[in-house]
DODOZA-539465 format. One line per 3 residues: number of its first residue (from 1); their letters; for each residue x, y, z of N, C-alpha, C. Coordinates in steps of 0.001 Angstrom, whole numbers, plus 500000, padded with zeros to 6 digits. Layout:
residues N
NUM = A = X:Y:Z:X:Y:Z:X:Y:Z; ... $
END
This chain:
residues 440
1 = XXX = 492702:514502:536644:493512:515681:536828:494097:516116:535472; 494639:515166:534737:495228:515444:533464:494198:515964:532501; 493013:515346:532496:491957:515751:531598:491538:517179:531852 $
4 = XXX = 491382:517536:533151:491010:518904:533528:492058:519906:533018; 493300:519543:533131:494397:520409:532727:494312:520694:531189; 494000:519628:530423:493971:519788:528977:492814:520696:528580 $
7 = XXX = 491722:520626:529266:490579:521470:528942:490935:522950:529133; 491803:523243:530142:492165:524623:530412:493270:525136:529513; 493993:524220:528846:495119:524641:528016:494665:525492:526850 $
10 = XXX = 495490:526486:526481:495096:527376:525369:495162:526702:524028; 496121:525802:523865:496280:525137:522565:496338:523634:522776; 495264:523003:523101:495321:521531:523261:495494:520893:521897 $
13 = XXX = 496339:519896:521837:496625:519292:520511:495679:518154:520198; 495494:517245:521095:494771:516034:520759:493585:515802:521684; 492522:515263:521138:491356:514893:521918:490721:513686:521270 $
16 = XXX = 490583:512615:522043:489959:511428:521464:488528:511703:521080; 488150:511261:519873:486808:511574:519363:485984:510349:519037; 486481:509170:519289:485710:507987:518963:486151:506815:519802 $
19 = XXX = 485264:505927:520062:485642:504685:520728:486322:503821:519734; 487061:502772:520209:487838:501936:519316:486994:501056:518412; 485670:500970:518664:484839:500108:517801:483571:500866:517369 $
22 = XXX = 483703:502173:517207:482554:502973:516741:482268:502674:515285; 481032:502323:514942:480731:502005:513546:480361:503283:512803; 480471:503210:511479:480352:504377:510635:478887:504675:510312 $
25 = XXX = 478031:504846:511342:476635:505136:511059:476370:506609:510847; 477436:507442:510999:477288:508874:510728:478337:509290:509728; 478550:508459:508738:479577:508645:507688:479330:509937:506941 $
28 = XXX = 480300:510870:506974:480168:512149:506284:480412:511909:504803; 479550:512345:503923:479773:512159:502496:481092:512787:502053; 481775:512152:501117:483013:512703:500581:482723:513818:499584 $
31 = XXX = 483543:514850:499634:483461:515879:498597:484047:515306:497320; 483544:515716:496193:484121:515257:494959:485338:516072:494547; 485352:517347:494919:486503:518206:494623:486869:519006:495858 $
34 = XXX = 488184:519208:496028:488689:520019:497159:489701:520953:496555; 489636:522260:496902:490595:523241:496425:491826:523164:497325; 492909:522636:496832:494101:522352:497623:494570:523591:498379 $
37 = XXX = 494705:524696:497723:495297:525896:498356:494401:526493:499448; 493141:526129:499423:492222:526620:500478:492474:525891:501790; 492970:524664:501739:493047:523849:502936:494418:523375:503342 $
40 = XXX = 495405:523373:502381:496660:522702:502697:497869:523613:502441; 498946:523292:503168:500234:523942:502946:500982:523119:501898; 502251:523463:501647:503069:522673:500703:503719:521455:501362 $
43 = XXX = 503557:521324:502666:504254:520273:503406:503461:518940:503459; 504139:517963:503958:503552:516626:504260:503343:516491:505731; 502238:515943:506172:502007:515653:507578:501874:514135:507721 $
46 = XXX = 502424:513658:508817:502443:512198:509088:501833:511929:510435; 500960:510946:510471:500274:510543:511709:500736:509128:512030; 501487:508975:513124:501989:507663:513584:501095:507115:514660 $
49 = XXX = 500863:505822:514614:500019:505149:515618:500397:503678:515671; 499776:502980:516595:499965:501539:516738:498639:500857:516487; 498662:499800:515684:497473:499061:515265:497544:497722:515988 $
52 = XXX = 496563:497421:516811:496650:496235:517614:495335:495474:517609; 495380:494238:518102:494184:493418:518204:494453:491965:518033; 493415:491257:517640:493526:489800:517382:492792:489513:516050 $
55 = XXX = 492387:488272:515830:491844:487890:514563:490487:488569:514299; 489775:489016:515331:488457:489562:515146:488354:491035:515526; 489283:491540:516256:489181:492893:516765:490442:493701:516440 $
58 = XXX = 490250:495036:516306:491386:495922:516052:491212:497218:516799; 492322:497777:517268:492341:499038:517984:493459:499918:517474; 493359:501239:517667:494313:502202:517196:494797:502991:518394 $
61 = XXX = 496107:503204:518494:496672:503931:519642:497604:505026:519116; 497303:506248:519444:498080:507396:518931:499516:507354:519413; 500419:507768:518515:501851:507847:518830:502316:509299:518702 $
64 = XXX = 502372:509828:517457:502846:511209:517304:502419:511749:515932; 502514:513064:515813:502291:513772:514513:503610:514369:514114; 503997:514246:512843:505261:514747:512315:505001:515639:511119 $
67 = XXX = 505755:516770:511055:505678:517650:509891:506915:517368:509027; 506716:516890:507804:507821:516462:506954:507947:517420:505753; 508685:516999:504731:509008:517823:503578:507855:518052:502618 $
70 = XXX = 508176:518466:501447:507186:518841:500431:506216:517666:500140; 504962:518027:499974:503912:517056:499619:504118:516628:498148; 504305:515317:497938:504573:514811:496591:503334:514347:495863 $
73 = XXX = 502210:514374:496521:500989:513910:495876:500332:514958:494996; 499261:514548:494382:498485:515459:493544:497834:516580:494342; 497716:517727:493721:496950:518835:494322:495489:518801:493886 $
76 = XXX = 495176:517914:492948:493818:517843:492427:493087:516562:492888; 493796:515460:493005:493175:514212:493402:493378:514001:494930; 492424:514448:495676:492538:514431:497151:491572:513492:497802 $
79 = XXX = 490578:513006:497070:489554:512107:497609:489657:510827:496780; 490301:509790:497298:490487:508538:496572:489138:507910:496212; 488812:507792:494903:487498:507259:494513:487448:505744:494429 $
82 = XXX = 488608:505100:494536:488677:503636:494355:488354:502970:495697; 487477:502004:495645:487062:501314:496889:487992:500131:497170; 489305:500412:497157:490330:499367:497360:490679:499320:498875 $
85 = XXX = 491350:498252:499233:491982:498148:500520:491105:497670:501672; 491748:497419:502790:491094:496979:504033:490972:498090:505032; 491732:499199:504808:491737:500312:505732:491447:501586:504939 $
88 = XXX = 490996:502614:505643:490764:503899:505020:490914:504992:506071; 491478:506148:505676:491492:507256:506600:491009:508506:505897; 490435:509427:506647:489931:510673:506113:490387:511831:507005 $
91 = XXX = 490622:512982:506360:490941:514212:507041:489714:515099:506952; 489173:515509:508088:487950:516327:508156:488305:517665:508713; 487967:518717:507956:488242:520091:508427:487356:520384:509643 $
94 = XXX = 488008:520772:510751:487237:520937:512011:486204:522081:511914; 486519:523137:511211:485618:524290:511167:484344:523988:510333; 484504:523309:509239:483348:523110:508334:482739:521724:508392 $
97 = XXX = 483499:520748:508901:483010:519358:508906:483135:518681:507581; 483808:519299:506635:483960:518726:505308:485169:517805:505240; 485005:516699:504492:486152:515807:504236:487038:516473:503156 $
100 = XXX = 488303:516709:503523:489187:517388:502583:490282:516465:502027; 490398:515246:502560:491345:514268:502043:490898:512873:502430; 491100:511944:501557:490770:510547:501867:491694:509610:501100 $
103 = XXX = 492181:508565:501756:492947:507589:501053:492703:506204:501672; 492930:505159:500847:492741:503790:501252:494068:503060:501277; 494163:501966:502038:495433:501240:502111:495162:499885:502777 $
106 = XXX = 496209:499068:502815:496205:497825:503560:497403:497832:504486; 497475:496856:505411:498606:496821:506358:499010:495382:506601; 500231:495248:507134:500728:493926:507544:499852:493369:508658 $
109 = XXX = 499349:494250:509532:498462:493810:510620:497234:493062:510061; 496670:493623:508960:495497:492938:508346:495836:491540:507949; 497016:491323:507382:497408:489995:506982:497643:489106:508203 $
112 = XXX = 498272:489636:509221:498511:488895:510449:497184:488400:511048; 496115:489182:510896:494835:488800:511485:494324:487483:510890; 494819:487101:509708:494368:485844:509095:495212:484640:509499 $
115 = XXX = 496226:484858:510366:497119:483750:510759:496584:483048:511982; 497001:481798:512193:496613:481053:513406:496998:481779:514687; 498131:482456:514681:498577:483161:515894:497542:484158:516334 $
118 = XXX = 496868:484815:515390:495915:485903:515744:494705:485352:516443; 494444:484044:516368:493280:483486:517059:493550:483226:518545; 494815:483287:518951:495125:482936:520313:495860:484043:521089 $
121 = XXX = 496237:485137:520392:496972:486172:521093:496710:487552:520441; 497032:488631:521152:497006:489994:520614:498386:490385:520150; 498422:491246:519172:499705:491834:518746:499517:493291:518393 $
124 = XXX = 500626:494048:518400:500607:495459:518029:501649:495702:516958; 501255:496459:515892:502138:496794:514802:502238:498324:514676; 503468:498886:514552:503558:500315:514327:503145:500660:512900 $
127 = XXX = 502292:501709:512747:501787:502095:511444:501838:503622:511309; 501518:504093:510133:501640:505512:509837:500914:505840:508547; 500340:507026:508469:499767:507518:507200:500281:508924:506933 $
130 = XXX = 500331:509283:505661:500775:510655:505302:499685:511309:504494; 499674:512649:504522:498695:513452:503784:499225:514883:503727; 498676:515716:502840:499119:517129:502817:498774:517825:504129 $
133 = XXX = 499674:518650:504581:499468:519290:505912:498339:520296:505848; 497276:520105:506659:496156:521081:506690:496610:522407:507278; 496024:523503:506807:496330:524822:507347:495650:525053:508689 $
136 = XXX = 494488:524441:508890:493696:524633:510082:493490:523308:510796; 492954:523407:512014:492736:522211:512828:491834:521203:512079; 492082:519948:512361:491368:518878:511651:491156:517689:512527 $
139 = XXX = 490340:516778:512012:490107:515476:512668:490526:514390:511681; 491301:513444:512166:491621:512275:511334:490797:511102:511805; 490131:510457:510812:489246:509326:511089:489812:508065:510424 $
142 = XXX = 489741:506964:511149:490192:505664:510599:489004:504704:510463; 488948:504045:509337:487885:503051:509066:488545:501719:508656; 487826:500637:508910:488265:499297:508511:487065:498524:508017 $
145 = XXX = 487302:497590:507120:486187:496750:506666:485795:495757:507743; 484489:495618:507888:483948:494576:508780:484429:493202:508256; 484874:492357:509166:485467:491065:508770:484425:490178:508030 $
148 = XXX = 483160:490354:508330:482128:489485:507754:481434:490208:506593; 480888:491382:506835:480088:492104:505823:480947:492835:504837; 482197:493159:505185:483111:493957:504337:482662:495385:504196 $
151 = XXX = 481681:495804:505044:481236:497207:505052:482221:498029:505909; 482482:499297:505483:483368:500174:506234:482812:500498:507600; 483638:500362:508622:483255:500724:509981:484256:501722:510561 $
154 = XXX = 483777:502740:511206:484680:503728:511839:485259:503132:513106; 486588:503193:513221:487252:502586:514343:487862:503566:515317; 488271:504729:514816:489002:505630:515698:489034:507030:515052 $
157 = XXX = 489071:508070:515836:489330:509409:515307:490039:510250:516340; 490708:511270:515844:491546:512084:516742:491551:513522:516207; 491364:514489:517111:491434:515882:516734:492894:516371:516860 $
160 = XXX = 493312:517170:515871:494688:517657:515830:494712:519157:515722; 495446:519816:516607:495642:521262:516578:496932:521551:515796; 496831:522210:514639:498007:522372:513785:499040:523335:514338 $
163 = XXX = 498704:524105:515402:499619:525047:515990:500319:524476:517243; 500063:523243:517545:500632:522677:518757:502140:522557:518660; 502850:522840:519760:504301:522671:519813:504679:521204:519872 $
166 = XXX = 503738:520276:520063:504047:518866:520156:504170:518190:518769; 503893:518924:517703:504101:518352:516348:505602:518273:516121; 506085:517129:515778:507497:516824:515676:508001:517268:514300 $
169 = XXX = 509134:518024:514260:509725:518372:512942:510409:517125:512349; 510246:516962:511037:510826:515815:510390:512329:515877:510344; 512965:514700:510437:514433:514602:510376:514779:513868:509070 $
172 = XXX = 515584:514505:508223:515912:513901:506945:517440:513818:506759; 518066:512838:507417:519537:512782:507447:520202:512138:506254; 519411:511496:505392:520051:510716:504308:519908:511427:502942 $
175 = XXX = 520835:511156:502060:520826:511766:500738:519859:511021:499824; 519274:511762:498878:518445:511093:497869:519038:511380:496490; 518823:510416:495576:519377:510505:494239:518262:510262:493216 $
178 = XXX = 518294:511012:492165:517321:510833:491056:517706:509593:490242; 516758:508688:490033:516937:507548:489177:516270:507810:487827; 515059:508316:487890:514305:508684:486671:513318:509785:487039 $
181 = XXX = 513399:510902:486361:512470:512006:486579:511697:512254:485310; 510410:511962:485341:509567:512089:484144:508737:513349:484113; 508414:513910:485265:507545:515076:485302:507629:515829:486613 $
184 = XXX = 506786:516852:486765:506803:517585:488008:506163:516800:489140; 506493:517144:490353:506055:516352:491535:504547:516304:491614; 503867:517399:491404:502427:517454:491653:501635:516643:490682 $
187 = XXX = 502172:516365:489483:501384:515651:488465:502079:514353:488021; 502829:513790:488962:503520:512501:488664:503343:511545:489830; 503543:510269:489539:503664:509279:490611:505118:509301:491066 $
190 = XXX = 505315:509603:492343:506638:509705:492929:506951:508466:493745; 507932:507692:493277:508325:506439:493923:509670:506640:494584; 509815:506124:495798:511108:506165:496478:511570:504727:496714 $
193 = XXX = 512835:504482:496392:513470:503175:496587:514381:503303:497800; 514230:502329:498703:515003:502320:499971:515863:501069:500046; 517073:501188:500640:517920:499999:500798:517784:499383:502162 $
196 = XXX = 517936:498065:502257:518098:497439:503550:519141:496315:503429; 520056:496308:504411:521124:495335:504421:522306:495658:503544; 522376:496907:503030:523532:497382:502305:524417:498153:503258 $
199 = XXX = 525688:497829:503333:526604:498526:504250:527227:499753:503588; 527999:500509:504336:528584:501761:503857:529340:501634:502547; 529936:500485:502341:530784:500290:501139:529974:499829:499929 $
202 = XXX = 528652:499645:500063:527863:499049:499013:526906:500024:498336; 527176:501273:498367:526293:502253:497750:526179:502011:496254; 527287:501759:495588:527214:501516:494131:526349:500303:493807 $
205 = XXX = 526440:499266:494611:525614:498080:494425:524132:498418:494517; 523769:499247:495519:522387:499642:495692:521934:500488:494543; 522735:501436:494081:522339:502296:492995:522150:501502:491688 $
208 = XXX = 522979:500483:491490:522787:499609:490336:521483:498850:490390; 521123:498419:491640:519858:497742:491814:518668:498651:491560; 518803:499937:491933:517767:500951:491653:517580:501132:490173 $
211 = XXX = 518685:501206:489424:518590:501340:487988:517917:500135:487362; 518247:498966:487867:517590:497741:487406:516088:497770:487677; 515724:498242:488864:514325:498351:489227:513568:499251:488283 $
214 = XXX = 514165:500374:488006:513529:501384:487090:513394:500794:485679; 514485:500147:485192:514452:499564:483844:513393:498467:483776; 513269:497672:484819:512272:496596:484828:510847:497170:484796 $
217 = XXX = 510583:498196:485591:509263:498748:485613:508846:499283:484251; 509739:500009:483595:509400:500653:482332:509458:499692:481143; 509784:498447:481399:509744:497447:480297:508375:496827:480182 $
220 = XXX = 507455:497144:481074:506122:496565:481061:505065:497658:480875; 504120:497356:479937:502939:498243:479789:502035:498026:481018; 501399:499091:481472:501308:500427:480868:502345:501398:481429 $
223 = XXX = 503339:500938:482225:504339:501845:482736:505209:502404:481649; 505461:501583:480599:506267:502056:479467:505700:503350:478882; 504426:503385:478713:503765:504558:478102:503631:505735:479091 $
226 = XXX = 503961:505511:480331:503793:506564:481339:505094:507029:481941; 506227:506839:481254:507519:507254:481786:507568:508756:482064; 506797:509514:481265:506853:510972:481429:506073:511482:482613 $
229 = XXX = 505399:510619:483358:504700:511054:484570:504962:510111:485750; 506153:509560:485757:506618:508754:486901:507995:509230:487265; 508195:509502:488541:509506:509890:489074:510000:508784:490011 $
232 = XXX = 511253:508454:489937:511863:507436:490817:513084:508014:491441; 513125:508007:492771:514280:508508:493554:514728:507396:494494; 515994:507485:494828:516593:506479:495767:517182:507224:496972 $
235 = XXX = 516899:506710:498155:517515:507227:499388:518630:506290:499800; 519838:506840:499996:520940:506013:500385:521064:506046:501925; 520730:504915:502523:520721:504796:504021:521346:503437:504368 $
238 = XXX = 522646:503429:504668:523334:502137:504880:522962:501466:506217; 523112:500166:506237:522933:499366:507429:524254:499030:508077; 524234:498718:509353:525463:498340:510052:525995:496991:509620 $
241 = XXX = 525090:496092:509295:525504:494751:508856:524884:494423:507501; 525518:493549:506780:525077:493143:505465:524000:492069:505513; 523032:492189:504610:522015:491127:504511:520778:491405:505316 $
244 = XXX = 519868:490438:505331:518611:490581:506104:518402:489344:506925; 517425:489447:507844:517159:488355:508788:516564:487129:508064; 516979:485954:508520:516396:484691:508080:516124:483845:509319 $
247 = XXX = 515052:484192:510057:514802:483518:511321:514743:482010:511262; 514206:481473:510155:514099:480036:510017:515428:479320:509987; 516497:480047:509668:517820:479420:509672:518701:479929:510800 $
250 = XXX = 518119:480750:511670:518829:481267:512808:519728:482477:512514; 519568:483092:511313:520381:484241:510982:519671:485556:511304; 520338:486371:512118:519824:487677:512463:520940:488711:512214 $
253 = XXX = 520612:489816:511589:521585:490846:511307:521055:492200:511756; 521954:493176:511914:521556:494517:512321:521378:495366:511061; 520203:495176:510439:519914:495953:509263:518987:497125:509598 $
256 = XXX = 518998:498172:508805:518365:499439:509195:516851:499337:509291; 516223:498626:508360:514754:498601:508264:514117:497353:508805; 514915:496426:509315:514362:495217:509965:513677:494269:509037 $
259 = XXX = 514068:494218:507739:513467:493286:506817:513872:491832:507174; 512952:490899:506844:513215:489514:507210:512404:488578:506314; 512943:487384:506133:512185:486315:505511:511347:485623:506601 $
262 = XXX = 510614:484591:506225:509817:483816:507149:508725:484640:507831; 508248:485675:507146:507148:486459:507721:505925:485585:507872; 505345:485556:509058:504182:484744:509393:504414:483262:509033 $
265 = XXX = 505699:482822:509134:506012:481432:508897:506221:481045:507465; 506078:481993:506535:506251:481702:505099:507685:482054:504722; 508453:481063:504294:509897:481208:504097:510249:482342:503133 $
268 = XXX = 509550:482469:502029:509914:483436:501021:509168:484787:501150; 508289:484864:502158:507591:486128:502368:508517:487048:503135; 509008:488081:502458:510022:488978:502937:509409:490325:503227 $
271 = XXX = 509322:490758:504469:508682:492010:504841:509378:492610:506073; 508909:493733:506532:509377:494309:507771:508190:494774:508602; 508274:494653:509892:507255:495122:510807:507548:496528:511338 $
274 = XXX = 508687:497084:510950:509126:498405:511450:508736:499520:510498; 507443:499684:510255:506984:500555:509223:507291:502037:509498; 507243:502446:510746:507558:503843:511070:508999:504154:510736 $
277 = XXX = 509903:503204:510893:511284:503414:510509:511394:503536:508999; 510607:502752:508291:510560:502870:506814:510134:504278:506438; 509121:504812:507089:508656:506178:506800:509757:507198:507104 $
280 = XXX = 510508:507003:508200:511572:507927:508559:512580:508062:507392; 512949:506933:506815:513949:506961:505733:513331:507496:504450; 512121:507053:504142:511450:507490:502928:511259:509000:502868 $
283 = XXX = 511115:509649:504057:510851:511080:504107:512020:511914:503609; 513146:511274:503358:514328:512003:502836:514201:512335:501346; 513100:511902:500719:512825:512260:499290:511332:512508:499187 $
286 = XXX = 510887:513290:498215:509443:513432:497955:508931:512077:497482; 507823:511584:498044:507351:510256:497661:505869:510094:497925; 505273:509174:497168:503925:508651:497424:503965:507176:497616 $
289 = XXX = 504898:506488:496942:504948:505051:496949:506337:504583:497346; 506381:503565:498205:507690:503072:498731:507965:501647:498242; 509216:501400:497841:509696:500081:497516:511060:499869:498139 $
292 = XXX = 511227:498778:498855:512443:498445:499567:513247:497398:498785; 514520:497644:498563:515393:496679:497894:516315:496102:498979; 516334:494768:499095:517119:494126:500105:518352:493449:499544 $
295 = XXX = 519427:493456:500339:520722:492971:499892:520795:491445:500162; 520160:490683:499307:520154:489227:499470:519954:488583:498103; 520535:487399:497953:520349:486613:496721:519199:485603:496868 $
298 = XXX = 518569:485573:498032:517478:484669:498274:516205:485231:497619; 515512:484392:496866:514261:484792:496167:513185:485089:497184; 512487:486222:496978:511349:486520:497852:511031:487996:497851 $
301 = XXX = 509914:488311:498437:509474:489725:498529:508019:489788:499025; 507413:490934:498770:506040:491157:499195:505566:492525:498749; 504300:492751:498800:503752:494063:498449:502346:494213:499056 $
304 = XXX = 502138:495363:499714:500855:495660:500358:500370:497006:499882; 499123:497052:499484:498529:498252:498858:498705:499512:499697; 499316:500528:499065:499542:501843:499657:500279:501755:500976 $
307 = XXX = 501090:500731:501130:501881:500532:502348:503345:500525:501895; 503832:499406:501341:505119:499354:500690:505274:498066:499926; 506212:498048:498997:506608:496845:498270:508018:496514:498657 $
310 = XXX = 508438:495263:498422:509759:494827:498819:510222:493653:497940; 511523:493681:497559:512089:492600:496769:513536:492450:496953; 514057:491274:496703:515474:490967:496814:516211:491651:495662 $
313 = XXX = 517356:492294:495988:518138:492981:494972:519275:492149:494454; 519425:490918:494899:520505:490044:494499:520151:489281:493250; 520964:488245:493010:520770:487413:491802:519833:486275:492121 $
316 = XXX = 518523:486577:491998:517521:485587:492361:516978:484803:491126; 517380:485226:489967:516922:484566:488750:515872:485333:487979; 514875:485870:488681:513817:486641:488029:513573:487933:488801 $
319 = XXX = 514663:488607:489152:514570:489774:490015:513644:490876:489473; 513827:491234:488190:513038:492292:487591:511557:491975:487586; 511186:490774:487230:509766:490427:487227:509152:490469:488603 $
322 = XXX = 509930:490008:489612:509436:490031:490984:509203:491451:491439; 510142:492363:491118:509958:493777:491451:508616:494285:490935; 508345:494015:489665:507136:494570:489057:505885:493915:489595 $
325 = XXX = 505923:492621:489812:504798:491887:490423:504462:492526:491759; 505469:492678:492618:505198:493202:493936:504749:494653:493904; 505260:495395:492926:504810:496782:492776:503338:496831:492371 $
328 = XXX = 502869:495817:491596:501455:495759:491275:500612:495629:492520; 501101:494876:493507:500394:494853:494774:500429:496178:495525; 501621:496741:495629:501780:497915:496505:501199:499186:495895 $
331 = XXX = 501265:499327:494544:500726:500558:493954:499230:500645:494079; 498525:499581:493675:497058:499699:493620:496320:498420:494051; 497063:497551:494787:496406:496416:495377:495950:495344:494438 $
334 = XXX = 496611:495160:493316:496235:494057:492414:496384:492738:493171; 495430:491840:492966:495444:490569:493690:496265:489531:492943; 496794:488546:493694:497476:487431:493104:496491:486593:492297 $
337 = XXX = 496843:486233:491107:495942:485440:490237:496316:483949:490196; 497317:483587:490891:497707:482151:490890:496907:481414:491941; 496997:480080:491872:496250:479238:492814:497239:478419:493639 $
340 = XXX = 496774:477962:494778:497488:476996:495581:496757:475696:495494; 497380:474708:494908:496729:473441:494609:496029:472848:495831; 494745:472546:495678:493964:471966:496769:493349:472966:497705 $
343 = XXX = 493645:474241:497545:493122:475252:498407:491671:475605:498051; 490779:475463:499017:489344:475716:498764:488789:476813:499683; 489566:477222:500692:489075:478215:501660:490133:479309:501807 $
346 = XXX = 489666:480555:501837:490581:481685:502020:489931:482743:502887; 490641:483160:503944:490174:484246:504756:490172:485576:504021; 491051:485687:502993:491136:486890:502246:489977:487072:501258 $
349 = XXX = 489473:485931:500758:488430:485931:499727:487273:485025:500142; 486529:485409:501180:485436:484519:501672:484363:484379:500642; 483731:483240:500634:482634:482947:499714:481468:483942:499972 $
352 = XXX = 480886:484429:498873:479742:485346:499010:480144:486802:499117; 481443:487111:499147:481888:488504:499262:482762:488847:498050; 482454:489956:497403:483238:490342:496246:484634:490887:496638 $
355 = XXX = 485686:490369:496032:487020:490918:496286:487081:492393:495894; 487767:493233:496634:487855:494639:496254:488915:494843:495190; 489785:493862:494971:490840:493976:493974:490218:494094:492554 $
358 = XXX = 490839:494937:491722:490296:495220:490403:490374:494064:489449; 491253:493089:489730:491504:491988:488771:490946:490654:489205; 490119:490630:490264:489520:489379:490720:488009:489596:490946 $
361 = XXX = 487250:488528:490778:485804:488620:491049:485263:487277:491547; 484190:487384:492336:483331:486227:492685:481967:486392:492110; 481788:487392:491246:480499:487707:490645:479433:488122:491635 $
364 = XXX = 479837:488557:492794:478905:489063:493788:478544:490541:493470; 479553:491305:493105:479339:492678:492665:480377:492981:491581; 480085:492525:490391:481035:492582:489296:481034:493934:488595 $
367 = XXX = 480033:494755:488855:479891:496033:488165:481106:496917:488410; 481595:497550:487323:482686:498460:487477:484080:497792:487294; 484070:496480:487107:485346:495790:486876:485540:495598:485378 $
370 = XXX = 485500:494380:484870:485652:494221:483409:484478:493537:482742; 483319:493626:483346:482136:492944:482813:481745:493510:481436; 481990:494794:481206:481614:495422:479918:482581:495025:478781 $
373 = XXX = 483643:494344:479115:484617:493934:478102:484468:492472:477695; 483567:491766:478298:483335:490366:477954:482302:490329:476811; 482739:489843:475680:481871:489793:474519:480681:488888:474716 $
376 = XXX = 479541:489266:474118:478313:488474:474234:478587:487057:473670; 478145:486069:474391:478299:484698:473976:479572:484052:474547; 480422:484801:475233:481624:484221:475855:481197:483305:476969 $
379 = XXX = 481616:482034:476982:481211:481102:478052:481798:481516:479413; 481037:481339:480441:481484:481597:481815:481266:480307:482613; 482305:479702:483223:483695:480137:483150:484297:480006:481762 $
382 = XXX = 485280:480858:481493:485934:480824:480188:487126:479860:480282; 487377:479185:479184:488503:478220:479179:489402:478535:477977; 490621:478011:478042:491572:478176:476952:491527:476908:476120 $
385 = XXX = 491227:477062:474830:491172:475900:473944:492519:475266:473749; 492582:473974:473727:493850:473258:473546:494500:473657:472226; 495774:473987:472307:496509:474352:471131:496405:475809:470744 $
388 = XXX = 495607:476608:471476:495416:478038:471140:496640:478817:471616; 496797:480000:471027:497866:480913:471430:497257:482217:471937; 498081:483105:472409:497569:484339:473019:496691:485130:472071 $
391 = XXX = 496989:485088:470786:496179:485844:469812:494737:485311:469728; 494534:484088:470223:493190:483486:470188:492402:483753:471503; 493118:484244:472521:492471:484434:473804:491470:485586:473783 $
394 = XXX = 490475:485498:474666:489463:486582:474770:489333:486919:476246; 488892:488168:476492:488597:488581:477848:487355:487835:478325; 487448:487227:479482:486349:486460:480001:486425:486319:481513 $
397 = XXX = 486144:485140:482001:486196:484868:483446:486799:483482:483603; 488106:483468:483825:488859:482199:483928:488903:481829:485432; 488464:480620:485722:488378:480216:487116:489742:479915:487706 $
400 = XXX = 489943:480405:488948:491203:480194:489680:491902:481526:489877; 492136:481868:491129:492801:483138:491482:492667:483401:492942; 493430:484351:493459:493388:484619:494877:493709:483397:495668 $
403 = XXX = 494588:482516:495151:495070:481292:495780:494046:480172:495759; 492833:480413:495255:491767:479409:495248:491602:478783:493856; 491340:477495:493809:491115:476804:492544:489713:477101:491990 $
406 = XXX = 488769:477245:492904:487358:477443:492482:486753:478673:493141; 485834:479256:492380:485007:480337:492956:485539:481753:492755; 486804:481910:492458:487371:483219:492173:487813:483226:490715 $
409 = XXX = 487558:484325:490031:487805:484407:488577:488677:485588:488214; 489491:485419:487171:490308:486462:486617:489912:486679:485173; 490374:487778:484545:489869:488107:483223:490638:487628:482030 $
412 = XXX = 491847:487062:482286:492748:486660:481201:493517:485446:481621; 493882:484549:480717:494555:483302:481119:495865:483506:481871; 496702:484422:481429:498006:484667:482050:498234:486142:482369 $
415 = XXX = 499094:486445:483327:499280:487801:483728:500519:487928:484607; 501073:489096:484756:502161:489368:485688:501755:488968:487106; 500470:489106:487430:499980:488753:488789:499749:487269:488971 $
418 = XXX = 499969:486507:487881:499832:485054:487965:501128:484321:487690; 501815:484717:486638:502984:483905:486214:504168:484773:485821; 504273:486020:486326:505423:486885:486063:505647:487097:484587 $
421 = XXX = 504533:487308:483846:504602:487648:482428:504091:489074:482245; 503648:489429:481044:503107:490770:480839:501819:490982:481693; 501550:492208:482052:500257:492499:482671:499142:492203:481679 $
424 = XXX = 498076:491569:482104:496984:491252:481247:496201:492528:480935; 495282:492501:479935:494509:493695:479575:493730:494260:480752; 493220:493406:481621:492430:493862:482774:493301:494682:483727 $
427 = XXX = 494479:494162:484057:495385:494861:484959:495955:496140:484339; 496235:496076:483022:496779:497250:482338:495806:498411:482423; 494528:498127:482175:493527:499199:482232:493357:499709:483660 $
430 = XXX = 493348:498799:484647:493201:499230:486024:494377:500109:486477; 495589:499712:486095:496747:500535:486434:496662:501887:485781; 496266:501921:484494:496188:503161:483751:495205:504128:484409 $
433 = XXX = 494065:503598:484846:493076:504443:485507:493611:504990:486819; 494345:504159:487547:494907:504584:488826:495977:505661:488611; 496805:505510:487571:497812:506516:487275:497153:507843:486836 $
436 = XXX = 496056:507722:486089:495350:508928:485698:494871:509710:486916; 494426:508974:487950:493964:509635:489178:495119:510273:489913; 496197:509525:490096:497339:510014:490865:497992:511210:490188 $
439 = XX = 498073:511202:488866:498859:512219:488130:497988:513359:487665; 496759:513457:488101:495874:514533:487635:496386:515888:488120 $
END
């Protein structure tokens, strides 16, 4: 009865266009260039959904579409050319069938799928993506990497009528403050800093933490050289109670964004599962990238590519370095280069599959990473000679990375993604290329 009614409606908004496990055997080629003004308004559109499943399966369930403030992304870079991430979504113009926007990302759900819990139960996580608002009706398509082959598979799609009265107007109740403005919105990376666990009386403390975050970022290359095309804003949104959750110690507080330690049983892994609430607060400023500062002195944080980064804003000892390390994850998905002693198996980096991260390799598909920077005659694996210093090091393939002692290689002995030091030459170049794309 409901289906028949929708067919008769003059302006139907949504229509399911794919089964939850439809594979991408009819993948529409991406356009290399899209004329922004032909297809998009000045606004941001947000698609909320729930991502559910277990260790082997995933499903998408529509929630709502929201029309938010000005689009902070590039008007020129609309088709993400980097094959990063575990998830991907595309906006397809309904009239022409052309792909007019594409972006890649990762999610907390993807990480949960690698946990023991995911082998015995299903869970659902609220998720959301943003994109420039299309002028005409469109289809949004979601893809995920196959768990074994790592090939993109189409999982879900939905038709959206841009004139529907069911599109929710954005609500932006919180103030935003400029921390650093380097350039115009369309040609800059726009970062928004959000507070969690800061009460009404702690605004000054949060703003000081934002200044420290900005100073830390710009103290590391290549961000130092790109200050003129990076904007940082802070949204002031207080919590009812101070601090964040520490389930392992029995501490629970009423904080705005639901951040917590002990994520997936890891004491220092500090994240939130309330991503749609994070989007609600972030929408109070123009943004592309989200970083959450938490009101705690406990060391910890996390970062997920094109999702969000998070770090403790208290006196943790190496606060600034942790901010930048986690931002390396959240901005462009740089992989951790450190090892876990004795670890030989990883669900994130299975043997025989090339990591998509720009700074790690298994030599399965090394092309396009840093293979052209390894000098002829450099031994593989590359080692650091006893007594040598950084000036003696060369770009090579140093074994150990992605938490594994063997089989995964990095390009430089030390790095921000390994030991909270400077970004290595490989990461610096990868970040620079990514910024060039975003700021075009």
